[in-house]
N, C-alpha and C positions, 0 to 999 in steps of 0.2 A: 889140448883143448882146441877144437875147431871154432873159428869165428867168421862172421860175415863182415867184411870191410864196408863201412858206410861213411858218408860225409854228413855230419850233424850241423844243422843251423842253430848256433848257440847265441847269436846276436841278441843282446838284451835279455838273456835268460840267466836266472840266478844259479850259480854253481858254488858248492862248498868245497874248500880245500882245508884239510886238517894237517898242520905241519908248517914249519917255517924255515926249513933247511934248504940246501941246494936242490934236492929232488923236487920239493914243493915249489921252489922258485921256477924251475923249468916248466912244471905243469901250469903254473899261473901265467907265465909268459905266453905259452901257447894259447891258453884260454882267452887272455886279453887280446891277442892277435885275432882271435875268432869273434871278438866283440862281446864276450860273456861278461856278466856282472858277477864279480868274484868276491866271496866272503872267505877270509882266512882266519882260522882259530889256531893260535899257538902262543905259548908263553914268550917266545922270542922270534925274531926274524933275522935271516941271514943278511949280511951286508949287501946293499944294492938290490934289495928285494923288489921285484916288479911292482909297478903301480899304474893306475889307481886301483885300490882294493878297499873293501870294508874290512878293517882289521879289528879282531877281538883278542886282546892280549890276555889270554887265559888258557887253561887246560880244557880239553874236550870234555863235555858232559853228555850223558845219555839224554836223548831228545833233541840234540843240536841239529840232527839231519832233517827234522820236520820242515816241510815247505820247500825242500830242494829236490830236483829231479835227478841231478848228477852230483856224486860225492867222490872226492879223491882223498884216500887215506895215505898220507905221505910223510908220516913221522919216522923217526929212526928206531921206533920200538914196535916190534911185531904185535905185542899184546894190545897196545893202544890201537894199532891199525885194525886188528880183529874186532875190537870193541866198536870202532867206527863202522866197520863193515856190517856188523850185526844190527847196529842202530839204523843204518841206511836201509837195510832190507826190511826192518820193522816199519819203516815209513815209506815203503815202496819206491825207494830211490835206487838208481843203478850205481854200483860202487866200483871204483878202481883202487885196488889195494897194491900200492907200489912194492910192498915187501912179499907179496904172495899172489902171483898171477893166477893160480888155480882158484883163489878166493875172490877173483874179480869177475864182474859181469861184462866188462869191456876193457880194452887196452888202447892206450894212446899210441899214435904212430909217428915215426920220423917223417917230416914233411919238407918237401922242396916247393917253394912258392915262387912263381914268376907271373905276377899280376893275377889274372883270374885262373891261371893254370896251376893246379895243385897235384903233386905226385906224392903219394904216401907209401910208406914201407912198414911192414909189420913182420915180426917173427913169432906172433901169437904169444908174446910174453917170454919167449925162450931166451932172447939175448938182445937187449937194447943197444949193446955195444956194436953188434953186427948191423943193426938198423942204422945207427949213426954213421958207421963206416960207409955203408952203401949210399947214404944220403949225400955224403961229401963227394963221392964219385959221380953221382947224378948231377950235383950242383956244378961240377966241373964240365960235365957233358952238355947240360942244358943251361946255358948261361943267361945273363941279364938281357941279352938281345931278344929273348922271347917276350919278356915284359914290355920292352920297347916296341915290339911288333904289335902287341895287343893295343898299346897306347896309340900307335900310328893308325891302326884300323878304326879306333874310336874317333881319333882326331879328324880323319878324312871322311867319317861317316860311311866307311867302305861297305859295311855289311848290307846297307840298304841302297847302295849306289851302283851295284853291278847287276846288269840285266839277267844274268844267268843264275842269280841267287847267291846266298851266302856260301853254300857248300862249294859251288863252282869257283867262286873267288878264292876261297882258302886253298883249293887245289892248285890254282894258278900261282898263288903266293908261295906255297911250300915247294913248288917245283922250280921256282925262279931264283934270282940272285938276292932277293930282299933280305933274307936272314944273314947272308954273308956280308952284305953291305952294312947292316946294323952291327954285326960282329966287328967290323973294321972301323966303326965309328963314323960311317958315312950316312948319317941320318937323312940329310937333304936329298941325296941320290936315291936312298931307299924310298923316301916319300914320293919322289918323282916317278920311280918305277911302279909303285903302287897305284898312283893316280893315272898312269897310262893304261891300267886295266879297267878303270871305272868308266861307266857309261858305254861299255862295249858289249 
């Protein structure tokens, strides 16, 4: 299945997750991080299930997908997931069936976040294990110093303080020692280096 990778703005949008196990928990954690308003339908929830959610302690019923634009079928029963998928399509909702990638309208991706920087990985449903492995490698390569860099740019109002414009400033920053200084824990030196480029 060929897919188009996109970034969805889910903040304050209602999303339904059917299932309360570890797979559902991972989906919910990612959705909450994106700011979605999550409803979960399941007879039980796994320990330490992510919150806050609207929890309906029961089994899925036909018609539950009404009013949702995105639905995740994440139970451990393929038959239930298929029922959820059919109901989602009946109500014009996009469906992610955790047990059947070919029956899904979209796939979630492994994500590395560093402040506003997001890097996503997808195997188009073939192997979440491969995506998770590559995510760990990228996390090691692109460390927390990148989030610190974005924080520093905001803190110094750098994007609007450089006469050459935002793009020119980023080129200077990325070709200089600032990232290395942040990687070494030398934030004050990194800030001084950044400020030396401003108003020039």
